[in-house]
C-alpha positions as CSV (number, residue, x, y, z in Angstrom):
1,X,0.0,0.0,0.1
2,X,1.5,3.4,-0.9
3,X,1.4,6.3,1.6
4,X,2.6,9.6,1.9
5,X,2.7,12.6,4.0
6,X,0.5,15.7,3.3
7,X,2.2,18.9,4.9
8,X,-1.3,20.2,5.2
9,X,-4.8,18.8,5.0
10,X,-8.2,20.5,5.4
11,X,-10.4,17.9,7.2
12,X,-14.1,18.5,6.7
13,X,-15.5,15.4,8.7
14,X,-16.5,17.6,11.9
15,X,-19.0,19.6,9.9
16,X,-16.6,22.8,9.5
17,X,-13.1,22.9,8.2
18,X,-10.0,21.9,10.3
19,X,-6.4,22.2,9.3
20,X,-4.5,19.4,10.0
21,X,-0.7,19.1,9.7
22,X,1.4,16.3,8.4
23,X,-1.4,13.7,7.6
24,X,-0.7,10.3,6.7
25,X,-2.4,9.7,3.0
26,X,-2.9,6.5,1.9
27,X,-3.2,5.6,-1.8
28,X,-7.0,3.9,-2.3
29,X,-7.3,2.9,-5.9
30,X,-6.4,6.1,-7.8
31,X,-7.3,8.4,-5.1
32,X,-5.3,9.6,-2.0
33,X,-7.2,9.2,1.0
34,X,-6.2,10.7,4.5
35,X,-5.5,8.2,7.6
36,X,-7.2,10.1,10.3
37,X,-8.0,9.1,13.9
38,X,-11.2,11.1,14.1
39,X,-11.5,11.0,17.7
40,X,-8.1,12.4,18.1
41,X,-9.0,15.1,15.9
42,X,-12.4,15.8,17.8
43,X,-10.7,15.8,21.2
44,X,-7.9,18.2,19.9
45,X,-10.5,20.5,18.1
46,X,-12.3,20.7,21.7
47,X,-9.1,21.7,23.1
48,X,-8.7,24.5,20.7
49,X,-12.3,25.7,20.0
50,X,-12.4,27.8,23.3
51,X,-9.4,29.8,22.0
52,X,-10.4,30.2,18.6
53,X,-9.9,33.9,17.4
54,X,-13.4,34.4,15.8
55,X,-16.8,33.9,16.9
56,X,-18.2,30.4,17.1
57,X,-20.3,29.0,13.9
58,X,-23.4,27.2,14.0
59,X,-21.6,24.1,12.7
60,X,-19.2,24.4,15.5
61,X,-21.8,24.9,18.3
62,X,-23.5,21.6,16.9
63,X,-20.2,19.7,16.9
64,X,-19.8,20.6,20.6
65,X,-23.4,19.5,21.6
66,X,-22.9,16.2,19.7
67,X,-19.5,15.7,21.3
68,X,-20.8,16.1,24.7
69,X,-23.7,13.6,23.8
70,X,-26.2,16.3,24.9
71,X,-29.9,16.8,23.6
72,X,-30.6,20.2,22.3
73,X,-32.8,20.9,25.4
74,X,-30.0,19.8,27.8
75,X,-27.5,21.7,26.2
76,X,-29.6,24.7,26.4
77,X,-30.9,24.5,29.8
78,X,-27.5,23.1,31.4
79,X,-24.9,24.7,29.4
80,X,-25.8,27.8,28.0
81,X,-28.7,28.8,30.0
82,X,-30.8,29.5,26.9
83,X,-33.9,28.1,25.4
84,X,-33.8,25.2,23.1
85,X,-35.1,27.3,20.2
86,X,-32.0,29.5,20.6
87,X,-29.6,27.0,20.3
88,X,-31.5,25.4,17.4
89,X,-31.2,28.9,15.7
90,X,-27.8,29.0,16.4
91,X,-26.7,25.9,14.8
92,X,-28.8,26.7,11.7
93,X,-26.0,29.4,11.0
94,X,-24.0,26.5,10.0
95,X,-20.6,27.9,8.6
96,X,-21.4,31.4,9.8
97,X,-21.0,32.9,13.2
98,X,-23.9,32.7,15.4
99,X,-25.4,35.8,16.8
100,X,-25.3,34.7,20.6
101,X,-24.7,37.1,23.2
102,X,-20.7,37.5,23.8
103,X,-21.3,36.8,27.3
104,X,-23.1,33.4,26.4
105,X,-20.2,32.4,24.2
106,X,-17.7,33.1,27.0
107,X,-19.6,30.8,29.3
108,X,-20.0,28.2,26.5
109,X,-16.0,28.4,25.6
110,X,-15.2,28.2,29.4
111,X,-17.5,24.9,29.7
112,X,-16.0,23.5,26.5
113,X,-12.5,24.4,27.9
114,X,-13.5,22.6,31.3
115,X,-14.8,19.3,29.5
116,X,-11.7,19.3,27.2
117,X,-9.2,19.4,30.0
118,X,-11.0,16.7,32.5
119,X,-9.5,15.8,35.6
120,X,-5.9,17.3,35.4
121,X,-3.8,18.1,38.0
122,X,-3.9,22.2,38.8
123,X,-7.3,22.0,37.3
124,X,-8.4,25.5,39.2
125,X,-5.3,27.4,38.3
126,X,-5.7,26.4,34.6
127,X,-9.5,27.1,34.6
128,X,-8.9,30.5,36.1
129,X,-5.8,31.1,33.7
130,X,-8.5,30.3,30.6
131,X,-11.3,32.2,32.2
132,X,-9.1,35.3,32.4
133,X,-7.9,34.8,29.3
134,X,-11.1,33.7,27.4
135,X,-13.2,36.6,29.1
136,X,-10.8,39.5,28.1
137,X,-9.9,38.3,24.6
138,X,-12.5,39.9,22.6
139,X,-12.0,36.6,20.4
140,X,-8.4,37.6,19.6
141,X,-6.1,35.1,18.3
142,X,-5.0,33.1,21.2
143,X,-4.5,29.4,20.8
144,X,-4.7,26.6,24.2
145,X,-1.1,25.9,23.3
146,X,0.1,29.3,24.2
147,X,-1.4,28.8,27.4
148,X,0.5,25.6,28.2
149,X,-2.7,23.2,27.6
């Protein structure tokens, strides 16, 4: 089986484009296909989404909710404290940024961050550092790697 490494690859399997680096490609017939561990990509995306410079899109909201295995109603009431109709409306924005209130987005990003880091040592310090960064960033270009996560 022939393989090669693609320096950059845009993966669309999560419902929105994700740029991957150094992806192993496998030749299947006449086509090159990426060899991707979708669970790892999804986990990595969950770690990066809270620090994304741009506003969250509808597709990203849907991805977060599905990744967490939550119904529309549970996600709405337990995570963002909004109606399920509001969350449904946001998800319909698809590839465009939602019109959710910025403070609601900060709460969602913090929730995602908390879920992504799980039960690691020094979680309180990391959470407070993330809270300070996310709540003051105005969605500027800050990544999770810059914070040491």
